[in-house]
C-alpha positions, 0 to 999 in steps of 0.5 A: 500500500502506498500513501496517495494524495490528501483528498480532503479534510472533513469539517463537521459543522452545525450549519453548512449554510453558515460554513459556506458563508465563512469559507466564501467571505473569510477564506475567499473560496471561489468554487463551492460545490452544491450540497447534497445528502448522504442519507445512509450515513446520516449527513449532508455534505458540501465540498469546497475546492482549494486551488490546485497546481496547474502544472500537475495532472488531475483535477484543477483544484487542490485538496477539498474541504468537506463540510459535514452537517448531521441530518438528525440526532442519530447522525454520527456527527451529532456526538462530535458537535455535542463536544465541539458546538462550533464544529471543527476538523473531523477527519483527514482523507487519503487516496489509495489506488486499491481499497481492498489492498489498503484495508488488508494492509491496515488489518495486517498491521493491527489497525482498527477499522471502523465498520465495513468498506462502503461508498463515500461522498465521492462515489468510491469505496471508503473506510475509516481507521480509529484515531487511537491507531492513527496519531489521534486523527480519524482517518478516511481511506478512499479509493482514488476517484475516477469520474464523479460529480465531486471530483471532475472539474 
């Protein structure tokens, strides 16, 4: 398994609308994707593109910010926001070429994987690793997107 690109930083928020306003007005974000719901994960998601390096191949944007808002009190993000009412960094997400190889790699190392591999917000397979095994960071591993709504330029 080889470490891939930092795809996004997940930021939990009590309000995607307020967070969009912050990233637009305070941080100068220009490309903000349309929010959408991932009902099976209990969240509403919005991607904000950061500028990329035009000399590199791939998307014309850099690492994304993934805003995550709970859909209900049953959402896994609700507990995080109870401890962090203003929101904050929730996870980091790295790309890999093959999700099954990556899962086997982390399992062989004894890293705790949180739940089954499932389809994430980019439409590709993902899984999460326990923060206690990952230097205190909830870590998402995702198969590198090919062509999806939230990846394409």
